[in-house]
C-alpha positions in Angstrom: 89.5 -144.9 156.4 87.3 -142.4 154.7 83.6 -142.0 154.3 81.7 -144.0 151.6 80.3 -141.9 148.8 76.6 -141.7 148.2 75.6 -144.5 146.0 79.0 -146.2 146.0 78.8 -149.9 145.5 80.2 -151.6 148.6 82.5 -154.6 148.4 81.7 -156.7 150.2 78.0 -156.0 150.8 77.0 -155.3 154.5 77.2 -158.6 156.5 73.7 -160.0 157.2 74.4 -160.2 160.9 75.5 -156.6 161.4 72.9 -153.7 161.5 73.0 -150.0 162.0 70.7 -149.1 164.9 69.6 -145.8 166.2 66.5 -144.3 168.0 64.7 -142.1 165.4 61.8 -140.5 167.4 59.0 -141.1 169.8 55.5 -139.7 170.4 54.4 -139.5 174.0 50.6 -139.0 174.8 49.9 -135.9 176.8 48.3 -137.9 179.4 48.9 -141.5 180.7 46.2 -144.1 180.1 44.9 -143.5 183.6 44.6 -139.8 183.1 47.8 -138.5 184.8 50.3 -136.1 183.4 53.9 -137.1 182.5 56.8 -135.2 183.7 59.0 -134.0 186.5 57.4 -132.9 189.8 59.3 -129.6 189.4 58.5 -128.9 185.7 55.5 -127.7 183.9 54.3 -131.3 183.2 56.2 -132.1 180.1 58.6 -135.1 180.4 62.4 -135.2 179.9 62.4 -138.3 178.0 65.2 -140.7 177.1 65.2 -144.1 175.5 67.0 -147.5 176.2 67.4 -150.5 173.9 68.3 -153.7 175.7 69.4 -157.0 174.2 69.0 -160.1 176.4 68.2 -157.9 179.3 71.5 -156.0 179.0 72.0 -152.4 177.7 72.6 -152.0 173.9 71.9 -148.3 173.3 70.7 -145.3 175.5 69.9 -141.9 174.2 70.7 -138.6 175.8 67.9 -136.8 177.7 65.7 -134.4 175.6 64.1 -131.7 177.8 60.4 -130.9 178.1 59.0 -132.6 175.0 56.4 -135.1 173.9 58.0 -135.5 170.6 61.8 -136.3 171.3 64.1 -137.1 168.3 67.4 -137.3 170.3 69.5 -135.9 167.4 72.8 -136.4 169.4 72.0 -139.9 170.6 74.5 -142.7 170.1 74.1 -144.8 167.0 76.1 -147.5 165.2 76.7 -150.9 163.8 75.9 -153.9 166.1 76.3 -157.6 165.5 73.0 -159.4 166.0 72.2 -163.0 166.6 69.0 -164.8 165.6 68.3 -165.8 169.2 68.7 -162.2 170.6 65.7 -160.8 172.4 65.2 -157.0 172.5 63.2 -154.6 174.7 62.6 -150.8 174.3 62.1 -148.6 177.4 61.2 -144.9 177.4 62.1 -143.0 180.6 61.5 -139.6 182.2 64.5 -138.1 183.8 63.5 -136.9 187.1 65.2 -134.9 189.9 65.4 -137.8 192.3 64.4 -141.1 190.7 63.8 -141.5 186.9 60.4 -142.8 186.0 59.5 -145.3 183.2 57.1 -143.9 180.7 56.6 -146.9 178.3 58.0 -150.4 177.8 57.8 -152.8 174.9 59.2 -156.2 174.9 60.0 -156.9 171.2 61.5 -160.4 171.5 63.3 -161.7 168.5 63.6 -159.7 165.4 61.9 -161.4 162.4 62.8 -160.9 158.7 60.1 -158.3 158.2 61.4 -156.2 161.1 64.9 -156.2 159.6 63.9 -155.7 155.9 61.7 -152.7 156.7 64.7 -150.7 157.9 62.7 -149.3 160.9 60.8 -150.7 164.0 57.6 -148.8 164.6 56.5 -149.8 168.1 53.8 -148.9 170.6 54.4 -149.5 174.3 51.8 -150.6 176.8 51.3 -146.9 177.8 50.6 -145.7 174.3 54.0 -144.2 173.6 55.1 -144.8 169.9 58.7 -145.3 169.2 60.7 -145.6 165.9 64.1 -147.4 165.9 66.1 -147.5 162.7 67.6 -150.9 162.0 69.3 -150.6 158.7 72.1 -152.5 156.8 75.4 -151.8 158.4 76.9 -148.4 157.6 80.3 -148.3 155.9 83.5 -146.7 155.5 86.1 -147.4 152.9 89.8 -148.3 153.5 91.9 -151.1 154.9 90.5 -151.1 158.4 93.6 -151.4 160.7 95.9 -149.1 162.8 99.6 -149.4 163.1 102.3 -147.8 165.2 106.0 -147.3 164.8 108.2 -148.9 167.7 111.6 -147.4 167.3 112.2 -148.4 163.5 109.6 -151.3 163.3 106.0 -151.2 162.3 103.4 -153.1 164.3 99.6 -153.6 163.7 97.8 -152.4 166.9 94.1 -152.8 165.9 92.0 -154.4 163.2 88.4 -153.9 162.7 86.4 -157.1 162.6 84.6 -156.3 159.4 87.4 -155.0 157.3 89.7 -155.9 154.4 92.6 -156.2 156.8 90.6 -158.8 158.9 89.4 -160.6 155.8 93.1 -160.8 154.7 94.0 -162.3 158.0 96.0 -159.4 159.5 95.9 -159.5 163.3 96.9 -157.1 166.1 100.5 -157.7 167.1 101.6 -158.6 163.5 104.9 -156.8 162.5 104.9 -155.3 159.0 108.3 -156.2 157.5 107.9 -155.1 153.9 105.5 -152.7 152.3 105.7 -153.3 148.5 109.4 -154.1 147.9 110.6 -151.8 150.6 111.8 -152.8 154.0 109.4 -151.0 156.5 112.1 -150.2 159.0 114.0 -148.3 156.3 111.0 -146.2 155.4 110.2 -142.9 157.1 106.9 -142.3 158.8 105.8 -140.1 155.9 106.6 -142.7 153.4 104.7 -145.4 155.2 101.7 -143.2 155.6 101.8 -142.3 151.9 102.0 -146.1 150.9 98.8 -146.8 152.8 97.0 -143.6 151.8 97.8 -143.8 148.1 95.1 -145.0 145.8 96.0 -148.6 144.8 93.3 -150.5 142.8 95.7 -153.4 142.6 96.3 -153.4 146.4 99.5 -153.1 148.5 101.7 -156.1 148.8 102.8 -156.7 152.5 105.0 -159.2 154.2 104.1 -159.5 157.8 105.7 -161.4 160.7 103.3 -163.2 163.2 104.0 -163.2 167.0 105.2 -166.8 166.5 107.8 -165.8 164.0 105.9 -167.1 160.9 106.1 -164.8 157.8 103.2 -164.3 155.6 102.9 -162.5 152.1 99.6 -160.9 151.2 98.1 -158.3 149.0 95.8 -156.0 150.9 93.1 -154.1 148.9 90.9 -151.3 150.0 87.1 -152.2 150.5 84.2 -151.7 152.7 84.8 -151.4 156.5 81.8 -151.9 158.9 83.1 -150.7 162.2 81.2 -152.0 165.2 79.8 -149.8 167.9 82.1 -151.4 170.5 85.1 -150.6 168.2 84.5 -146.9 167.6 81.4 -145.8 169.4 78.9 -143.7 167.5 79.1 -144.0 163.8 76.6 -142.4 161.4 
């Protein structure tokens, strides 16, 4: 896979149920609403904030800790593509990392995301304590390629991983499939370099493959490069 070019038309377009999510920033008031200062008992009073995004009460994203600030941006925080369901319910929590026990700074139950939340590309939220938080929720970010991994086992070529949102998956390729032919060539007669070149070469017409399923069935198909939308659980952070 390779990065999509700026302005490149993606084929297919991002799936409607997959969104790229990341914490953008937060603004923490200098005092709590009851007049107390934030922060560690051993610090100058500024908090060491980090953020959590939960879905259906389970963790989805958690940022790194940013030290001694009321304006965290968490530039190194995880981010990526997530598959969302209409019934999912979301919650944002901002925490202060403390020496002994971390302390919650602000909480906001979002509930279900509506179409306005999604179309705007960003959630601009205020917690019950006055903390303002921005969460990016954009159309899925893409790479371009076939979207699968393979390995050589002695002389044979086997598919080991397939991204869910990829040309390989849409063509019906599955982990465990054996690649018998690449074009007109028997795969087991090709060198590792020849196989790599066959998949790396630009082929607008696609590459013809013959694959063998685990049950012995043989399938002929043409695999064309296209948009790949790797999910966070498949590759982790993806920007």
